[in-house]
C-alpha positions as CSV (number, residue, x, y, z in Angstrom):
1,M,-6.4,-8.4,-25.2
2,K,-8.1,-11.7,-26.1
3,E,-11.7,-12.4,-24.9
4,L,-14.0,-15.2,-24.2
5,I,-17.5,-15.6,-22.7
6,V,-18.0,-17.5,-19.5
7,T,-21.5,-18.6,-18.5
8,G,-22.9,-19.6,-15.1
9,M,-21.3,-16.7,-13.0
10,H,-23.9,-15.2,-10.6
11,C,-22.0,-13.4,-7.8
12,P,-18.6,-11.9,-6.9
13,K,-17.4,-15.2,-5.6
14,C,-18.0,-16.8,-9.1
15,Q,-16.1,-14.0,-10.6
16,A,-13.2,-14.4,-8.3
17,A,-13.0,-18.1,-9.0
18,V,-12.9,-17.5,-12.7
19,H,-10.2,-14.9,-12.2
20,K,-8.2,-17.2,-10.1
21,A,-8.6,-20.2,-12.6
22,I,-7.5,-18.0,-15.6
23,S,-4.6,-16.2,-13.8
24,S,-3.1,-19.5,-12.6
25,I,-2.6,-20.9,-16.1
26,E,1.1,-20.5,-17.2
27,G,1.3,-17.8,-20.0
28,I,-1.5,-15.6,-18.6
29,Q,-0.2,-12.2,-17.7
30,H,-3.3,-10.1,-16.8
31,C,-7.0,-11.1,-16.4
32,E,-10.1,-9.3,-16.1
33,V,-13.5,-10.9,-15.3
34,D,-16.7,-8.9,-16.0
35,L,-19.5,-10.4,-14.0
36,A,-22.3,-8.5,-15.5
37,N,-21.8,-9.8,-19.1
38,G,-19.6,-12.9,-18.5
39,L,-16.7,-11.4,-20.5
40,V,-13.3,-12.6,-19.6
41,R,-10.2,-10.6,-21.0
42,Y,-6.8,-11.7,-20.7
43,E,-3.2,-11.2,-22.1
44,E,-0.8,-13.7,-22.8
45,T,3.0,-13.7,-22.2
46,A,3.3,-17.1,-24.0
47,P,0.8,-18.9,-26.2
48,V,-2.2,-20.6,-24.3
49,T,-4.5,-22.9,-25.9
50,A,-8.2,-22.4,-26.1
51,Q,-8.5,-26.0,-24.6
52,S,-6.5,-25.1,-21.5
53,L,-8.6,-22.2,-20.8
54,R,-11.8,-24.3,-21.3
55,D,-10.5,-26.9,-19.0
56,A,-9.5,-24.5,-16.3
57,I,-13.0,-22.8,-16.5
58,E,-14.9,-26.1,-16.6
59,A,-13.0,-27.6,-13.7
60,I,-14.5,-25.0,-11.4
61,G,-18.2,-25.5,-12.7
62,F,-18.6,-22.8,-15.4
63,E,-18.8,-23.1,-19.1
64,V,-17.0,-21.4,-21.9
65,K,-19.3,-20.2,-24.7
66,A,-17.9,-20.2,-28.1
């Protein structure tokens, strides 16, 4: 599984929004969002660019940390 850190999540609604945004990207098979530490883990069925992940997360008001 690949991982990234998302900042700005404060509640289960934020967690669900990030999960939905990542899961809706073509090529993402499985996604887990850990609210406590901002960790997003995902599996790809096809290559997904870091920019497409960043764009999906920033579009809903959160930030990807390196």
